[in-house]
VEXBAPA-699788 format. One line per field, with one value per residue (C-alpha): residue number from 1; residue in one letter; x, y, z. Coordinates in Angstrom, 2 decimals, decimal comma, padded with zeros to 5 digits. Layout:
seq <- NUM;...
type <- a;...
X <- X;...
Y <- Y;...
Z <- Z;...
***
This chain:
seq <- 1;2;3;4;5;6;7;8;9;10;11;12;13;14;15;16;17;18;19;20;21;22;23;24;25;26;27;28;29;30;31;32;33;34;35;36;37;38;39;40;41;42;43;44;45;46;47;48;49;50;51;52;53;54;55;56;57;58;59;60;61;62;63;64;65;66;67;68;69;70;71;72;73;74;75;76;77;78;79;80;81;82;83;84;85;86;87;88;89;90;91;92;93;94;95;96;97;98;99;100;101;102;103;104;105;106;107;108;109;110;111;112;113;114;115;116;117;118;119;120;121;122;123;124;125;126;127;128;129;130;131;132;133;134;135;136;137;138;139;140;141;142;143;144;145;146;147;148;149;150;151;152;153;154;155;156;157;158;159;160;161;162;163;164;165;166;167;168;169;170;171;172;173;174;175
type <- m;s;m;r;p;e;t;f;r;s;d;e;l;t;s;l;l;g;m;l;n;a;q;r;d;i;i;r;d;k;t;r;g;m;t;a;t;q;l;t;q;k;l;p;s;s;e;m;t;l;g;g;l;l;r;h;l;t;r;v;e;y;s;w;s;v;r;v;w;a;g;l;p;p;e;e;p;w;a;s;a;p;w;a;d;d;g;d;w;d;w;r;w;s;a;d;e;d;p;d;a;l;r;r;d;w;e;a;g;c;a;r;t;d;e;i;i;r;a;h;p;d;l;d;a;e;a;a;i;q;p;h;v;k;y;e;g;p;d;a;w;v;t;r;r;y;v;i;l;h;l;i;e;e;v;a;r;h;a;g;h;a;d;l;l;a;e;a;i;d;g;r;t;g;q
X <- -032,94;-034,33;-034,47;-033,36;-035,92;-033,40;-033,52;-037,10;-038,10;-034,70;-032,24;-029,98;-026,94;-028,99;-030,71;-027,41;-025,85;-029,00;-028,70;-024,98;-025,74;-028,53;-025,96;-023,49;-026,22;-026,29;-022,54;-022,98;-025,74;-023,80;-020,60;-022,03;-020,77;-018,65;-015,49;-012,04;-012,40;-015,75;-014,37;-011,69;-014,03;-014,28;-016,69;-015,23;-015,40;-013,70;-010,82;-013,07;-013,70;-015,89;-012,77;-011,10;-014,30;-014,43;-010,80;-011,36;-014,39;-012,32;-009,85;-012,68;-014,06;-010,56;-009,62;-012,78;-013,44;-010,09;-008,03;-010,39;-013,16;-011,00;-007,53;-005,82;-002,35;-001,89;-002,23;-001,32;-001,82;-002,61;000,43;002,95;000,86;002,74;000,63;003,51;003,90;000,21;-002,39;-005,07;-003,36;-006,49;-008,40;-005,98;-007,19;-005,97;-007,73;-004,80;-006,16;-008,74;-012,23;-013,47;-010,58;-011,41;-015,03;-014,00;-011,61;-014,35;-016,91;-014,35;-013,79;-017,54;-017,87;-014,91;-016,38;-019,67;-017,82;-015,76;-018,81;-020,80;-017,84;-017,62;-021,24;-021,09;-021,89;-021,23;-017,67;-014,88;-013,25;-010,01;-007,98;-009,10;-009,25;-008,38;-011,54;-012,10;-013,08;-010,21;-010,78;-011,50;-014,57;-012,97;-012,78;-015,29;-017,51;-018,13;-021,57;-019,81;-017,68;-020,64;-022,51;-019,42;-019,26;-022,91;-022,23;-019,11;-020,72;-023,91;-021,92;-020,04;-023,22;-024,33;-021,08;-021,58;-025,07;-023,64;-020,69;-022,75;-025,36;-022,64;-020,92;-023,78;-027,01;-028,07;-030,25;-032,39;-031,81
Y <- -006,68;-007,48;-004,19;-004,06;-002,56;-000,01;001,74;002,85;005,70;005,95;008,75;009,41;007,48;004,38;004,54;004,86;001,96;-000,09;000,57;-000,29;-003,54;-004,39;-004,18;-006,26;-008,88;-009,30;-009,94;-012,45;-014,25;-014,42;-015,76;-017,99;-021,55;-021,02;-023,08;-021,69;-022,94;-021,19;-017,98;-017,89;-018,47;-015,65;-014,63;-014,72;-010,93;-010,05;-010,87;-010,24;-013,09;-013,31;-013,96;-010,85;-008,89;-009,95;-008,97;-005,66;-004,91;-005,74;-003,10;-000,65;-001,07;-000,53;002,39;004,40;003,77;003,15;005,52;008,19;008,34;007,82;008,79;005,78;004,74;002,16;-001,49;-004,85;-006,38;-003,10;-001,15;-003,48;-004,65;-004,34;-001,41;000,05;-003,25;-004,12;-001,41;-004,10;-006,36;-006,56;-008,06;-010,95;-013,94;-017,47;-020,80;-021,66;-019,21;-020,16;-018,98;-019,03;-016,78;-014,45;-014,20;-013,76;-010,94;-009,17;-009,61;-008,28;-005,29;-004,63;-004,85;-002,53;000,00;-000,02;000,36;003,32;005,02;004,64;005,92;009,09;009,68;013,34;013,04;016,75;016,51;016,45;013,10;012,74;012,10;013,49;010,88;011,60;013,04;013,87;017,44;019,44;022,92;024,81;022,70;019,31;018,29;015,51;014,97;011,73;011,70;011,50;008,62;006,48;007,30;006,27;002,99;002,30;003,10;000,93;-002,12;-001,76;-001,53;-004,70;-006,44;-006,18;-007,77;-010,52;-011,20;-011,90;-013,94;-016,10;-016,83;-017,92;-020,07;-021,97;-020,53;-018,66;-015,68;-013,27;-012,03
Z <- 016,57;019,98;021,83;025,43;027,84;029,14;025,76;026,44;028,77;030,40;030,92;027,95;029,19;030,05;026,65;024,79;026,70;026,03;022,31;022,36;024,16;021,72;018,91;020,91;021,34;017,55;017,53;020,38;018,52;015,26;016,83;019,59;019,37;016,26;016,02;015,26;011,69;011,28;012,79;010,06;007,10;004,55;001,86;-001,65;-001,87;001,43;003,75;006,78;009,22;012,32;014,41;013,03;013,54;017,21;017,79;015,97;018,13;021,22;020,06;019,33;022,86;024,28;022,05;022,50;026,19;027,87;025,72;024,36;027,03;030,14;028,89;030,45;029,23;026,45;027,49;026,03;023,60;021,85;023,04;021,39;018,44;015,13;013,85;011,80;009,92;009,70;010,31;010,21;012,73;014,87;011,92;011,55;013,54;013,17;013,60;015,89;018,46;021,09;020,05;023,65;024,72;021,83;022,96;026,62;025,68;023,73;026,55;029,05;026,77;026,59;030,38;030,87;028,44;030,33;033,65;032,39;030,90;034,13;036,18;034,05;032,99;031,88;028,17;027,59;028,90;026,35;025,77;027,72;024,56;021,26;018,51;014,92;013,40;009,74;010,53;011,94;013,29;016,46;017,25;016,46;020,14;020,65;023,65;025,48;023,83;020,46;021,74;022,78;019,57;017,62;019,57;018,69;015,02;014,88;016,51;014,44;011,21;012,05;013,19;009,56;008,46;011,06;009,66;006,20;007,44;009,82;007,17;004,72;007,37;008,98;007,59;010,71;009,96;011,88;015,37
***
């Protein structure tokens, strides 16, 4: 992973955003230039695709920054998505959809996350909306620090998936 300079010798928020963006850079690298057909290719052992991964990460950015961090009301397409019928709706991506629009939506979600985080930089503050967390008890309320750490974890986890998918699709490896 190519580390961003803002992750070194910076205040905590700048370092965390730098690490989040370093993980996003891996996703960018692994999906750059892929066609709709490539974005729908699967490994034999999984239903995951790079297109679905990009849409899922767009939802992750939205859910954790717009909803949880800032407490803003639900927005489209997430508000009317058929979650009751398909809890993995965000993972479904079709070769009929525009790959450039998919990438633009994800990039816009990343930019919006960064904007929201910078507008409300107190990492010790409680998140505006409490997400479902596995531990439930009097201390289950999460802070904004937890939210950004979760974003880093989620993007990094899927960057590993993107590594495997991209290598199987077109042989790209490395950073």
